[in-house]
N, C-alpha and C positions, 0 to 999 in steps of 0.2 A: 411025335406023339400030336395026333390030331386036338383042336379045341373042344371038340363033344369028349374026349378022356378025361383034358383036365378038367371039366365040370362035374363029372363022374367022382372022382378024385374031392373034391371041392365038397359035394354034397355030400359025401361018406364022412368029412370032418365034423360038419354040420352037425349033421346024423347023431355022429359019437359027444359031441357038447351037450345035445340035447339029453342023450342018455345018461351022461355024464352028473349033469346040473339040470334035473327036471325041477328044480325050485326059482331057478335063479329068474325068470321072465315075471313071476308073481312078486318075488321079491325086492322089485327093482322100483316099484312105486309104492313107497309105504302108504297107509291109509290117513285120510285127512277126517281130523274132528267135526261132527255134526255142528254145523251152526243153528244152534235155537233161537228163535225171537221172541223178543221180553213181551207180557201184555202191557206193561207200564209205559202210559203215553205223556209225553213231556211237549211243550210247546217247542214247534220249529223255530221260533225267533231268539231261542236260547244257544242255538247250535252255531258253532263259530263257521267261519270260512273254510270251504274245503281247501283253499290253500295256504298250504302252511307257509310258506313264503311273504305272504301277504303282511306289508307295513303301513300302516295308516299315515298317512301324512296332512291330514286335516283334522282341526281342533273338533270341527263337528262330528268327524268319523269315530272319534271314542266318548262324545258326548253320552251320558246314560239318558236314556228316553224313557224311561219307567221301569218300574221294580216288580218282580213277577213271585209271587207266594209259588213256593213249591214244596211239596211233602218230602219226607225222606227218601221214599222208595223211589222218585224222582229224580231225587238227587243222586243215589245209586246208580239207576241208569243212565245217567248221564254222563258221569264218571267211567261206566263203561265203556260209552262210545266215543267218548273225548278225550280223555285221559291222556295224555303222550307216552309218559313212561309206560303203560299198557301199551302202547301202541309199538312201542320200541321193541317190547320184549316180543309182541306176536310177530314184528319183523325178523328177529334174531331167531326164532322157531321156524319161520319160513326157510331162513338162510341155512339152519341145521339141515332141515329139511333138504335141500337140493344139495347139502353137501354129501348127505348118504346116498341121495341117486348117484351121487358122481361116484362115491367107494365103491357102489354096487354095480358100476359100469365095468369093475377088473371081472367081474365073471364073464361077462361076454367075449369073444375074440375080437381085434379091431381089422376090420377092411377098407382097403383105399386103393385106387385107381387113380392112372396119371397116363398122360399121353402127350405126343409132340409130332407136328410136322415141320418139316425142315427141308429148304432148299439150298443145295450147295454145289459151285460148279467150278471153273477154272479160269473165268473172266473172258474178255472178249479175244477171239481170235483175229486172223490175220483178214479174214474175209469180213470182219465188223459182225461175227456171229456169235450169241452167247449161248455156251455149252453149260448147260446144268441139269442136275436131276433133284426131284423130289421126292420123298422118302417119309411113311408115318412109322412112328414106334411106340407101341402101348404096353403097359404091365399093370397087374394086378397081385397086390400081396396081402396075403392075410398073417396075421400076428396072434398069439396065444401063449400066456402062460401058463403053463400047466402045473407045476408046482412050483411054489413059493417059500415053501418052510414055514407056513402059517401065516407071513405075512399079510396077504390077502384078506383072509377071514378076519385077522385082528383088528386090520384099519377098519374094517365094514362094522365090526363091533363094537370098535370105539366112534363110530358114526354115530351107530345106531345109541350107546350110552350118549354123546352130547345130547342128540335130540331129545333123549327121557331127562336132560338136565334144564333143557331149555322149556321143554314142556313143561316141570314144575316150578321154572320159571316165571311164567305166566301165570301159574294157579297162586305162586307167592305174590309176585305183583299185584295180582286180581283181589286178593285178601288184604293186602297191606292198604292197596287204594280204597277197599271199602271200607275198611277201619278208618283210614283217614279223614273218608268223607261221611261218616258218621260223626267222628268226633267233633268235626270243623260243624257239623250241621247242629250237634247240641252246642257249639260254643255259641253259634248264631243265637239258639234259641236263650240259652243263657244272655247274650247281651239284648236280645228282645225284651225278657222280661224285665231285666237291669233297670230300662227305658221306661217301660210301664212300671214300676215300683217308684222310680224316681218322678218321675211326670206326679204320680199319686203324693207324693211328698211333698212336690212342690204345691200343689194344689190345697193339702192338708196345711201346709206354712201359709200360704194367703189366706185361707178362711182363717185361721188363727190370728194373722195379724189384722185382719177386718174387724173381728172380735175385739182384740186389743185397743185397737184405736177407738171402737163404740164406747168401751167402757172407759177409756181414758176421757173422752169428749164428756160422757155422762158422771165426771166426776168420783167414780169407782175405783179407776185404775190408775198406774202410775206411768210417768215416762220411761222408768227403769223397763218396766215392764213390754212396753212398745220396741223398745231398742233390743230385748233379746231378741221379741218376735221377728224382727226385721233382721236381723243377723241370723236367727235360724233360716229365713225363707231364703237370703243371701246364699248360705251354704247348701241348701237344697237345691237352687236355681245351679249352682258350680257343679253338683253331684249329676244332674241331669244331664248339664252341657258335657260333662265326660263320658257319660253312659252314651249318648248319641253319637260321641266321636269312635268311642269301642262299637259301638253296632256296626259303624259305617265299614270300618276297619274289619270287624268280622264277615260280611258281607262281600268284601273282596276276597279275602282269604277264600273263602268258600268259592267264588266266580273263578277264581285264579285254579282252584286244584281242579274244578269242571272244566275248565278250558271252554269257558261261555263266549259267546259275543262279546264284541267292545264295546257294544253299546247297552249292554242288557245287565242289569241288578237283579239280584234275588233277596227274599225274603222266607223267614222260616213258617211253613204253614201249620203245621202240626201243634196240638197242644202239648204242653210241657205234663208228661204223665211217666210212670214207670213203664216202661220197655218190655218188662218180662219177668219173670221168675227162672233162676237156673235148678234143674230139677236134678241135676248127680250131688254125690259128694265130690269133695277133693281130690281124694283117692281113686273114685271111677276118671274123674275130670285128667287128672295125668296119664294114667293109662290109654285112653282116649287120645289125648296129645301125643304120645309116643307113637301111637299106630296112625295118626292123619297127618302131622305135620310134614310138608316137603320139604321144609331143611334138611330133615334127617335123610329123607329118599335122595335129597340133592348129593348130602355126604357120600352117601354108597354108589351112587353113579359116578361120582367123581374119583372115589375108590377104584371101580370097574374102569374108567379110561386109563388110569394110569397103569393098570394090569396090562391091559390090550397095546399100551404103548411099550410095557417091558417085553412083550412077545413082540411086538414089531422091531426092536432094538436087536434081540436076539437073533431073530428068522434072517439077519444080513451074515450070519454067520453058518447058514445052514445052504444046501444045495438050490439052484434057481435054475430051472428046466423050462424052455419056451418052445413053442413049435412056431415053425415059419414056413409059408409055402408062397409061391412067386409063381407068376405066367407071365410069359413076354412075347411078344408080338410085332413083326418088323415086317413092312413093304414097302419096296423101291417102284415107285409108278414106272411106267413104261420100258422094264429093264427086260420084260420077255422070261423074268422068274416068278414065281407063285409067292405065296406069303411064309414066310418061315414063323415059326415060333418054338416054344420053348419052356419046361417048366423046373421048378427045384421045390423040394419038400424035405426038411429037418429038422431034428430037434438041436437046438441048443443049449448046454450046460455051462454054468458060472459058479464058482465055488471061490471063496473069500479064505486065502489058507492065514495072511496077517494083512490086520488091519492096526497094531500098536495099543490095541484095547478100547478101541472107541467105542465098538457096539455094546462090549460089557460095561464101560462106564454111562452109556445112554441107560441101560438095563439099570444101574444103581441109582440114577436119578429118579428114574420110575419106580423103584423099589422105594424110595424115600419120598416120594410123593403118596405112596399107598398108606404108610405109616404116617403122613402128616393128615391125611383126610381120615383114618381111623381114630387119629386124636382129636381132630375137628369135630368127627361124629359124638365120642362124650362129652367133649364142653357144649356141643349144640344140644346136647340130651341132658344135662345139667341146667342150661339156661332155659330151656323148656318147662323142665318142672319149677323152676322159680318163678318162671312168668304165671304159671296156672296157682300156684301157693299164693303169689301177691296179690294177681287181681281176684281172686277165691278172698282173701282175706278183705280186700278193700271192698268188694260187692259185699261182704255179711255188716261190715262197718256201717257202712254207706246206708245200708238196708236199716238198720237201727236210727241212724241218722233220721231219717226221712219220718219215722214214727215220731221221736223226741220233736223235731223240728213241728212238726205238724200240730201238737199239742202246746209247742211255745207260742204258735202264731194265734192261736184261738187266744190264748192267755193274753198276748199282746193287744189284740185289739179290745179283749173285757178291759185292758187297762188302761187302755186311752178314753175308752168311753167313762170310767170313773173320774178320770182325770179331769177332762172336761166340765163333769158332773160337779167336781167338788170346785173347779175353779170357778164355774157360774154361781154355786152356791155362797161362794167369799171365802170358804174354809180351805182353799188348794191355791198354789201358787202356779205361776206362770211357766216356771222351772220345771214343775211336776208333766204339765202337758206336753212341753217339748220334750223331755225325755221321753214321755209314754211314746210321742211321735216318731222319734229316733228309734225306739225299741221296736216299733212294729215295721219301720221300714227294713231293720236289722231282721228281724224274724221273718219276713217274708223273702228277703235274697237269701237266708239260712235254708229254707225251705226249697226254695228253686234250686239252687247248689245242690242240696243234700239227692234230690232227685238224679237233678243230671249229672252228678259224680257217680250216682250208681250206675245210670244207664251210661256212661263210657266205661265203669268196670265190668260190666255186662257183655258191653262188645268189646274189651280188649278180652276178655275171659273165653268169648265166642272166637274171637280169630286164634288165642292160645291154642283152644283144644280143635279147631278146624275141623267139625264136623261136614263130611263131604257128603254124606247124606242128607243133610238138611238145605243144600244149597244147588 
């Protein structure tokens, strides 16, 4: 057989493969999700170093050089860009995409060539001449698994389901990071407001002490009133010191979550206000959560992976048929003989008659994993319903608390004004003024806490329902 005849046979094999598997080439490269840019602008100084292995070695490298106010939208954008947990999830997704391409390679034949040039002889003769000869040997091999009893397709489908799991994991991580960022931002707002409230309490206590000292010097006040005012000021200053410490901690917690630059710190730029209203009933929210939560889809994908693994295990008991083609070429230089070649083309079959039950045991393991995934699906469904009901209840109660605390704050302000007027007129006591000041501080803190508790419950409810259409 000459060289051209071999390539006729080879071309016939390739055409037959293309007819049998017309969609193999298109399936080899799964589409990637489009990358959409966000219109939210954030200061470049907040972004960390692109080198994740960078480790500061000097104090000035970690010294905070300024506090940058950011909005909640900017915080969410920074989290999307920089959060390392989300970056790991994206890398795992890319790894699964490559694994799918690897499994889809089984749809195609493998083709390889090898060659060698050899010089051989019998050594030096009596007349000191070297007798040797040089030869060239080359071969080409083509192999293709014609029939695998479903193992190839099960492997590809399992890789597709794993890709789906990692896609859902990216979505789940993104939702979790958004919730954590939103919650930490509200915590920072509450810390900022607590500093403001306690600073106002210190100013009120200082003004009250000045008035009390003036009344003592005028002979209409007592030393006891002065001591009460001094103790009240000291308590207010201590509360302010603690509030400033909590504010610094809240700033660093959010900065850590956003993976900010080592020398950057942030503060909350948005005012404290209700983030919005929830338009759905609790029943509508539960049904929407069942439809949208990625965790449920992940459990179904895990079940499908176990099913494909069961098929892979059982396929080892079925026949395995493969196609093998080989072409050889041999030429010995300067021997007066032309190039010699040869070829082989055949089918190889294999059937496992006895494996001591190993394949069926692996299939039984996968069947157990299927039942585990189904059970976990039910548990996850119950947990999702509980989350929706829990945060919906908190949302309603916190909304009522916002209304109640707003009324209480106005009443506390009026009570403090009356207490001061009574004290200045000589019909009230210093104790009444101090109590009214403390009530005002508490009322302001309660109102801020009620608003932010409502916003946290709203953020958790949005995460529990996970409306894909709103993202």
